N, C-alpha and C positions, 0 to 999 in steps of 0.2 A: 368628581367635581375639574379634577384636572382633566378628564376628559373631554371636556365642555371648551375648557381654553384652549386646550391641543386642535380641536377639530374647527373653532375658532381663530387659532393661529393658522391653522392650513389653509382655511380657507380666504382669508386676507393674505396670504404667501403668495397671491394672484395677481397683485398689484402691478402695475405695468409701471417697469422703470423709470418710463420719464415723466410717470405723475409722480414718483417718489422722487427725480430728479429737482424737479419744477416744483417742488414743495421745501425739499432742499433750499434750493436756488434764493428762495422768495422770504425762506424766514430767516439764511444768513444776513439779507440785505434789510431786512425788518430788524432784527435785531440790533445791527449796527446804525441804525435811523435810530430807533428809540434812546440808543443811549446815551447818541450825539447830540441830539435834542434835550435828550433830559435835563441839561444846565442849563436850555436856554427859557424852560416852561416853570422856571423854579422862583422864585422872589428874589431868595438871596443872590447880591450881586457875587460874583458876573456872570451875567445872567447871559448866554453867549453861546455858540454854536462849539460843541469841542469834540475833540475826538473820542471814538468812544472808548478806545484801551487810556484813553485819563482818564476815567470814571473807576471807582473800584467795583463797583454796581456792575459795570461790564464783568468784570471777572470772574465775581461771584454768582451772579443770575445768568447774565447773559450766555457767557462759555457754557455755565449747565444746562441750560435750555437748548441749545445748538448741542452738543455733546449726547442727552437725550436721544433730541431728533436725529440723532446719526444714529443710536444704539436703534431706535425703532424704526428707522429706516431699514439696518442689516436686517431687522425680524422679517417685514412684511415684505421685503425687495429681494429677488433672485436676479444671479448673475449682476457683473459688472461691481466688483466689491471695491478694487483699485482705482475706479473711476467715480463712487459713490463721493466723497468726503470732498473731491473737487468741486462738485456743486452749494455746498456748503460755504466753502474759502470762496470761491465765483460770488456768491452774494455778497459777501463781507467786504470783498473787494471793489464788486458795484458800489456798495456803499459808501466806502472810503472816498471813493468820483466822485460820487452825486452828491456826498451831505460832508462837508467840511468845512471848516470855519474861512472866515472870509478874510481874502488876502494871503490864503495858504497857499503854497504851490504844492507841484506833485513829484518835488527833487527827492523827498526821501520815500518815496513807492518802490523802486527797486530794493530798498534797503528789508521795507516790511514787506515785501514779499516774501524774501530772503529768511529774516529773523521769526515772523512772524505767520507765513505761510509751510515752510519746513516742517514745525514741532509741531504747529496745527495741522496739518496733514496726517502726520506720525497718531496723534490722538484720536482725531474724529477717524481714521483706519482701524484703532486699535478698535474705538467705541463699535462702528458698522461690526468689526471680524465678533467684536461678542454677542454683538446682537443677531447676526449670522448664525452663529453657533446654536445661541437659543434658539432661535426661528427651526433651525434641522433638529435639534434635541424635541423639540413641541411634536413636530411633522410627524417624527419615526410613530 
């Protein structure tokens, strides 16, 4: 049974880095957008667009989904380990720019890049490295 899983991982290991990178970019954007629009879709006041990190569900579910996708990306993608987390973060930051509350400016964006981006990069890099380690061990 483990040989079947190993052969599946080995064959999926040939995914082009561009495909995995674009998937991580799109997923980061979709996660931010979903959790930003979730309060606006609800009927309880205040029903308005919020920043995703203002909702606790983003931290529990959204971050978990992005970390799992980053881990799986590490399993199926070869090369470019240090660049891989940048794609997930880029999707999140594109979401920050594209979906934000009305009247909100971008004056806090540099601070967000530092306070969210640096620890986020480290966590995503750890997930990608763990995925790469698993992918390498299953490929042998």
